[in-house]
C-alpha positions, -999 to +999 in steps of 0.1 A: -343-086-184-346-107-215-324-097-245-352-090-270-370-068-245-338-050-237-330-045-274-364-029-281-361-007-250-326+005-262-339+012-297-365+036-282-349+048-249-311+045-253-305+082-250-334+092-228-326+108-194-333+089-162-365+108-154-380+098-188-370+062-183-388+062-150-419+078-166-420+048-190-423+025-160-389+009-166-375-009-136-344+002-119-326-029-131-337-021-166-325+016-163-291+004-150-287-018-180-297+008-205-272+032-189-245+006-191-253-001-228-254+036-235-219+041-222-205+011-242-224+022-273-210+057-271-175+043-267-177+018-296-194+043-318-166+069-312-138+043-316-151+016-340-117+000-343-118-011-306-118-049-303-147-068-288-125-078-258-118-041-251-155-033-250-161-064-228-135-052-204-149-017-204-184-030-195-170-052-167-148-025-153-173+003-154-203-016-143-189-045-122-209-071-141-198-106-149-182-117-182-214-135-193-235-103-188-209-082-206-210-106-237-248-104-236-245-066-238-221-069-267-246-089-287-271-061-282-245-035-291-237-053-323-273-052-334-276-015-324-244-006-344-256-024-375-255-061-367-219-065-375-219-099-358-228-112-392-204-089-410-233-068-422-226-041-448-240-014-425-211-019-400-185-020-427-198+012-442-197+027-408-161+015-402-149+024-437-162+060-433-143+062-400-111+051-417-115+076-445-121+104-420-090+094-400-070+093-432-082+128-442-073+141-407-038+126-409-033+141-443-045+175-431-020+174-402+008+167-427-006+194-450-007+168-478-032+183-502-030+153-526-038+128-499-066+150-485-081+152-520-079+114-524-095+108-491-123+132-498-128+117-532-130+082-518-155+094-492-177+111-517-176+081-542-183+055-515-212+074-501-225+082-536-227+119-529-226+127-566-260+109-571-295+120-563-312+103-534-336+076-543-372+087-542-387+071-511-422+057-520-447+063-491-461+028-491-479+035-458-499+063-475-510+043-506-546+033-503-554+001-522-581+003-548-614-013-536-631-035-562-666-048-558-681-075-580-711-064-602-732-077-630-737-042-644-717-039-677-721-002-678-692+002-653-669-007-683-688+013-709-711-014-723-747-006-727-769-030-706-793-053-725-827-055-710-838-089-696-804-103-706-807-134-683-841-143-698-828-139-734-798-161-726-820-188-712-843-186-743-813-189-767-799-218-747-832-237-750-835-229-787-800-239-798-797-269-775-829-283-791-817-275-826-784-294-819-802-324-804-824-326-835-797-321-862-769-344-850-770-381-858-746-404-840-741-441-833-725-459-804-690-472-810-685-507-797-649-516-789-631-535-762-616-507-740-592-530-721-579-545-753-575-510-769-556-495-741-534-526-736-523-523-772-516-486-768-494-493-738-476-521-757-468-497-786-455-471-762-432-497-745 
């Protein structure tokens, strides 16, 4: 089973029971791999400080697969746990919270109220529990405004002028004729090549 397909199957069916996996027409080979990944995911999620080699050995020992297959599983697990292969913040948040929880548990066992308070304070501060959750904008529910072109000015509150196109055409004919009659001009005779050559010379 190709890695991308396995990853998508795990995102949807990682914790489904076997009967549901079969109902979704997943092959027995695919089911075996999902179960294998589920066991490793559960272990690594519970003990995030375990090394990659420990997870690899667990997969090989429990499932009897080769080292290459175990490392392929680990790459999928890394994505499922927050893509910490690229040191993503999601995994470090996950790991930091686990460390704080362990520190709190240790302080509680020692009945160290000061250390317990410090651990709880760090947990609350890091997870920003003192701040309101950001409002999630339902982008998928927003319906874009539909605009349709129109020549009717009344849509923006302007009173339409009757026969506006005809009036525009008449005014254009009138004023174009007036301009043509009123303006006197004469041709300018100059040597273009000589003029532009001098300009270039001055620039240089």
